[in-house]
N, C-alpha and C positions, 0 to 999 in steps of 0.2 A: 122816659126812663124812670127808674124806681126813685121815688121821693121819700126820703128818710122821715119817719115820724119823730116826735119829740123824745119818745123812749129811745129810739135807734141812736139819735145824736147824743143823748146823755150816756148811753151805754159806752159809746166810743170814747167819749171824753173822760168817763170814769176810769176806763182801761188805761188811757194816757196818764192820768194822774197816778194810778197805781204804778206804771212803769217808772214814772219820775222818782217816786219814793224808793223803788228797788234800786235804781241807778244811784241815787244819793247815798244810800247805804253801802252800795258796793264801792263807790269811789271813796268813802270815808273809811272803808276797812271794816265795816260792821257786817257785811254780807260777803262771804268769800266768792271767788270767781267761780269755783265748782258749784256753789249754790245759786249763784246768778245766771250761770249758763242756760239752764232750762227755761228761766223767766224771760231772758232776752230772746231766746229762739222762739218762744211762743208768741212774740211780738214781731218776729220777722228779722231779727238782728243776728247775723252770722259774723264770724271773724274769718276772713279770706286770706289770700296770699300777702297782701301788703296792709290791709286796713279792714275795717268792719264793712259789711254789705248789708244793706236794708232791702228787704222785699216787700213791696207794698201790694196789698190785694186789690184787684179790680174785679169784683164779682161779675160774672158772665160778661165781662169786657167793656162795660158802660162807664163813660167818664163824661162830666160836663165841663164847660170852659172854666168854671171857677176852680175846679179841681185841677185841670191842667195847669192853671196859672201858679197854684201852689206848688205843683211838681216842678215847674220851671224856677219858682223862688228857692226851693230846696236844691235844685242843681246849681243855681247860680250862687247861693249864699253858703251852702253847707257841703257840697260835694267837692271840696277843695283840700287836698292834703297839704301839709307843710312842704316848703321848697326842698328841705332835706330828704323827707320821705319820698317825694316824687323823683328826686335825682337818685336816691338809692335804688328805687324800683326800676327806674329806666336803665340803670347800669347793668341790670341782670338781663335785659332784652336783647340777646345775641342773635346774629343772623341764623336762620336754619336752612341748611342746604343752599345757601346763595340767595336766599330770599330775605329782603330786609324786614327786620321786625318793626311792626308799626309803633309810632310814638304813642306812649300811653296817654289816654285823654282824661280830662277832668271836667267838672261842671256839666254833667249830662245824666240822662236817665236811660235805662235800657229796657225795652219791651220784650218780654219773653214769649215763648210758644204757648204758655198757659195763662196768658192775659194778665200777667203781673207787671209791675215796674220796679226795676232795681236801681240801686245807687252804690257805687263801689268805693267812695272815698270819705264818707261822712265820719268824722271823729266820734268816738264813743261818748265823750264827755258832753257832746252836743246832740246826742240822740233823743233825749227827752224833749228838747225844744222842737226837734223835727216831728216828734209824735203829737205834740200839742198843735203844730201846724196842720198836720194831716188831719187830726180830729176836727179842726175848725171847719173843714169842708167834707166831714163824714168819710174820711179815709183812714186806714189803719193797716197794720201788719198781722192781725190776729190769724193764727193758723196757716200762715204761709211757710212755716217750717214745723218740724217735729213729726212724730208718729201719730198723726191724727188726720182727720178728713180735711184735705186742703181746699183751696180757693176752687169753687165749682165753676167750670168753664162752659161756653156755649158757642153757637153760631154768631159770628159778628153781624149778621143779617136778621137776627131774631126779632120777630114781630113786624118785619118789613119785607121779607123774602117772598117772591112770587111763587116759589115752589113749597112754601110752608103750609102744613096742614093745621098745626096748633103752635101758638106763640109758647115757647118753653120758658120764658122769663119768670112769670109768676110761680111756676113750678120750682124752678131754680133758686128763687128766693125763699119759698117755703122750706126747701132742703137746706139752704144756708142757715136759716134761723134755727132749724131743728139741729144741725150738725155743730153749730158754734158752741164751744165749750161743753159739749156733750160729755158727761162725767165718765160714762162707761167706754167711750172711744177716744179718750185723751192720750192714752198710752197703748197704742195698737202695736203689733209686732213690727210694723213698718209703716211708712207714710202711705196715704190712700187718696186716690184722685177719681173724681167723677166728672163726666162730661155729658151734656145733654142737648138734644137738637129736636126740632119739630118739623124739619124740612125733608124733602125727598133726597136732596144731595147732602152728604155728611160733610160739612165744613168744620166740624168740631173734632174730627178724628176719634169718634166715641169708642170704636172697637180697639183702640190702643190705650184704653184706661182700665183701672181696676174695676170700675163699674161704668158702662155706657148706657145711656138711656135715650131711646127714640120714641117721641110721642107720636100717636097715630090714632085713627078711628077705625072701629070695627065696621061690619057691614050694616049695623044699625045706627052708625054715627056716634056711639059712645067713645069717649076719649079714654085712652089707656097707654101703657108703657110696654114696648119691647126692651127687655133687660139683657145686656151682655155682661158677663163677669169674667175676671181673670185676664184682661188684656194688659199689656205693658211692653216696654222697651228694655233698656239696660242690657245686662249681661246675658239674658235669656229672652229674646223677643217673642211674644206670644200674642196672637189675636184673640180678643175676647170670644167666649162662648155663649151662645144664647141659653140662658137658664129659664126665661119665661118668654113666651111669644106674645102674650097680651095679659096685663095686669091692670084692673080698673085703677084710674088715676087717685082715687082717694085711699088706696091701700099702699101707696109707694113708700111712705115713711115705715109702715110696718114690715114691708118686704126688705127694704134696705137695713132696717135694724137686724133682721134675721140674717142676711148675708154678712154683715160686719160683725155681728155677735159670734157667729160660728167660726169665722175667721180669727176673731180675737181669742177664742178658746183653742183653736187648733193650730193657728200660724206659728211658725218656728221663731224662737227668740234666741236660739243658740248659735245662729249663722245668718249674718246680715245679708248674705248673697242669696239665701233661700227663704227670706222672711216675707217677700211680697206675696199677695193673694194669688197671683199667677201661678206660682210654684205649687201652692196648695191644691189649686183647681186641677193643675196638670197631673199631680200625683194621685189625687183622690177621685177625680172625675165624678161619676154618677153618685158616689157615696156622699161627696160633699153636697151635691145638689139635692139629695134626698133629706140630708140633715137640715139644710136650709128651709126647704118646704115644710118639714116637720116642725122647725122652730117657728115659722111663719104661722102655722096652725095653732101652736102653743100661745103665741102672743095674742091671736084673735080670741082664743078661748079664755085666756087669763083675765080678760076684762081691762087689763092695763095696757090697752093698744092705743095707737096714735092715728086712727082712721081720721082723714082730713074731712071736716064737714064743709059743705058748699059754702057756708057763710065765711069760713076762713080763706078759702080760695078767692072768694068775691072781695074780701077785705084787701088781701095782698094785690090782687089784680087792679084794684082801684088806686093803688100807690103807683101804678105805671101810667103816668099822665101823658097823653099825647101832646106833643109840642104845638105852639100856636103857629102852625104853617098855613099860609093863606092857600085857598083852594085855587088851583089853576083851571080856568074854564077850558072847555073843549076847543074853543075858538083860539084862545091864547096858546093852548098846548100845541095846536096845529101850526100856528105861526111861528112858535119857538122851534119846532122841529124843522120847519123849512129854513129858518135862519141858521140853525146849526149845520144843516146840510150844505148850505152856501159856504159858510166858514170852513167846513171840512174839505170842500173841494179845492179851496185856495190854500190850505195849510195842511201839509202832510203830518207834521207833528201833532196837530190837533186831532187829526183823524185817528192817529194811532192811540192818543190819550183817551178818546171816546171809546175806541175799541177794547183797550186794555184796562183802564182805570175806572170805567163807568159802567154801571149794570143797572138793571130794572128794578122797579120798586112796586109794592102792592098798590100804591097810588099812582096811576098813570101819569100824573102831573109832576112826579118826583122821580129823582135818580139817587142811587148810592154810589159814592165817589171814594176811591181809595187814594189816600195820600202816600206816595212811595218815599220812604226813607232810605232806600238802597241806591247808593251812588258812590262813585270812586272817592276814595279817601275817608270813608265813613264806615264804621263796622255795621253789619246788619243788626237792626233793632235799636241802634243807638239814636238818641235825640239830644241835642244841645239845649241849653237853657233858652236860648233864643228861639230855637226851633219849636220847643214846647209852647212858648209864648205866641209865636206865629200861628201855630196850629190852634190855639185857643181863639185867636183873632178870626181865623177862617171859620171855626165852628160857630162863633157869635154871629158873623155876618151871613153865613151861607147854610148852616145846618142847625138852627134853633139852639145853638150853644151845646150841642151834644156830639161826641166822637165815640167810636168803638175801637177797641184794640183787637186785632184779628190774630189768627193763629200763625200768620206768616210774618209777624213782627212789624206790621204797618199799621197806620191809624185810618179809619173809615169814617166818612161823613154821611150819616144815614138819611138826612132830610133835605136834600138839595133840590130846589126848584128847577125845573127844566129850562125856564127862561133865565136862569142865572148861571148856567153852566159855562158859558163863555167867559163871563166875568170871573167865575171861580178859577177857570183854567189860567187866566192871565195872573191872577193873585198867587195861585199855587206855584205857577212857574216862577214868579219873582221870589218866592220863598224857597225854591229848590225841590218842591214836592211833586212836580208834574212829570217826572220822567216816566215814560210810557212802558215800563218793563214789569208790570205786575204780571205774575205767573210766568214770566220768562226767565232765562237762565240766571240772570243776575239779581233776580227778586229772591235770593237764596235765604235759607234759614241758618243761623249760626249761633252757638252759645259763646260766651266770652272766652271759654278755653283757659289755657295756661297762662295768658297774660294777666289774668285776674283771679282765677279760681284755684284753690288750694287742692281740689280734688283732680284737676285735669292731669292727664299724662303728656299732653302736647298742646301746642298753640293752634288754635283754629282761625284766628283773625288774619294772621300772614297768608294763609292759604286761600281764605276768602277774598282777601285784597288782590292776590295775584290772578286768580280766576276773573275777578271783576275787571282788572286792568287789561287782561287779554281780550275780553269780550265786551268791548265798549261800542262797537258798531251796531247801532240799533237795526240797520238793515239786516245784518247777520243774525242778530237775535230773533227778529221776526221770521227770518228764513228757518231758524231751528224750531220755532214754535214754543208751545208751552212745555216747560221742563221744570221739574222740582229737584233742587240740589240742595241737600241738607248736610251740615258739618257740625260735628261733636268733637270736643276735646278730650272725652274719655267715655268709658263704657256706660256711664250713667245716662247718656243719650239725651242730654238736655237740648242738643240741637236736632233731635229726632232723625238721626242719619239712617235709621232702619227703614223709615217710610219714604225716603227719597227715591225718585227715579234714578238719581246718582247720589249715593251716600258716601261720606268721608268721615272716617273715625280716626282720631289721633291715638296712637299706642305708644308705649314705652318699650324700647328694644335695647337693652344693655345700656340703659341711661341716655339714649338718644331718642329724638322724636321722629316717629314713622307714622305712616298713614294707611289705614286699610280702606280699600274701596268696595262699595257694594252696588249692585244694579238691580232694577226691577222692583224696588219697593213701592208701597202705595199707602196713603193715609185714608183710603176709602172714598174719595172724592169722585165725581164723574170723570175728571181729567185722568185720574190714576187707576180707576177700576177698583175691584174689590181689595180691602185692606190686606196687606202682606208684607213680610220683611223682605228686603233685597237679599240677593246672594252675593257672597264674598268673592272677589276676583283675586284668587291666588294669594301669594304672600304680600306682606305690607310693602308700600313704596316709600322711597325717601322724599323729603319735601321737595326737593327740585325735580322730582319726576311727576308730581301730582298733576301740574297743569298740562303737561304733555299727555298723561294718561286720559285726563278728561277730554282733551282735544281729539285724541285718537278714537275714543268712544263716539264722539259727536260726528267725526268724519265718517265713521262706519255707518252711523245712522243715516247721514246724508246720502251715502252711497247705496244703502239697501232700502230706504223708504219707498213706498209706492204713492204717488200724488202728494197729498197734503196730510199723509199719515203722520200721527204724533209719534214722538220718541217712545213713549210707552207702548203703543201698538205695534211699532216696528220691532222693539226688543221681544215682545211676546210672540210675534209671528216668526222672526228670523231665529230666535233661539239665544240663549245666554252665552253659549260657547264661542260664537262668532265675535261677540263683543269682548269677552274675556281674552281671546287671542289678540285682539287689536290692543288691548290695554297692556298686555305683557310684551307685546312687541314695541310698544312705545317706551317701555322701561328699559328694554335692551338697546334701543336707539339712544336714549338719553345717556345711558351707561358708557356707550362707545363715544359719545360726543365729549364726555368729561374725562 
């Protein structure tokens, strides 16, 4: 993973010191709340429904065990509200439609779909202490908020995926350094998100971002980028459009500068709902593309361009140091594979874990292992202080002290020796991370929703908990096969409901929490097919109808599928209307039962 230089480390520590000075002046009444607000936001500090929320950046999803331990320390020592605040917050958690509200949790971190980590209960007067702790291991919250270029995300298998043509991490790091505190792009019309991949399969959902970058090689083997622009979810879900089929890699900063500069000049600032670049691209189309390409030409002609020299890419690439993993000999590899087969024949759970949670690696003697944090009684994406510390232990012992945060809110161990898989399974099972549900229904994505977020229209976690409770049988989950279920508490779509095979969106209906269901969405992965938003199933549903609606949709799938056909393929073949009818029938049945 990327090794911070002395300059990088000093930069992060200086930023933490600046923040401490700003906080001290604010608490002393020398810096007003209105003046302090943009300063704390630029460091990832929000104020949410009950308490401040910190968002920590994890560039392209990489963490080491030391960083995980600091995150565990923050969860344990700082993510703790006063008993009075917690009691007050819990008293607002009413049942919704007969579904029990989950107990509000403390002392945990929350992994997001954009490879960040969030904490929901840190008191503001302790925030500078937390920033210092983060800086001690080269972590920070810079540009995790505000109308700027946010944390750049990537494939959790970057640099190790067997289907990868080019490792995207050095390019992501070059772009991170370029975009951080960029004076021209500090106050864009709206937040701006970039995702990058170098693999054949899109595990980074690049077409759903303001800019999506796919690294590839042309017929002569030259490296370049296919560039998508104008993707996004929210109120108006739009798939990004290709603006450049192939751009030489060394021109990427110049081209992105043109894309963002034209957006900065043309983007709307009078209406927050029409401020994202996707609205500009949709409205202007080819006119916007032409202006970007003209601006790109002007940048090159001006002499003030940022063409990346090979020596700079080499410098950054050299910071991605391969971990000291022992090479597994061909003989040892064959022996380990035979031992795994023998264990799998004797242990059905282990077989399923190998099938769902373990995947191949560029090094044939290694494997990539996903630790599942999705289980009954725990919200998707949440990790307690103890779990973070246990994940650090596993990373140190089995993955050269490195983990990755993936788009699905789990942690990934990228450097596991094949002859240590069985031992890792036992250790992960003891820690509660070995449930073989990766990519299955209960490996759902969900935002914190109305339980924590001030923007949410409805709570997402009770719905997630109810569906998880209904589908606990692993035999049934394996029979259903791979299904993406995504839940958002509001139209901002932090739970990526638009891209779920089954999407659930919380909506406000006369002051009550209701839920809109969509079917057929895709994030662009091989499992899902080309990226697209799901279609809405009729009017919204009451909370106590949602599980029945999901069950009816899945029963229809089981009835209509052919052989081992996936849910996504059955839906595409049979058609949306059949599933819509089943969902609405379930609504009527629930209404009669009540």
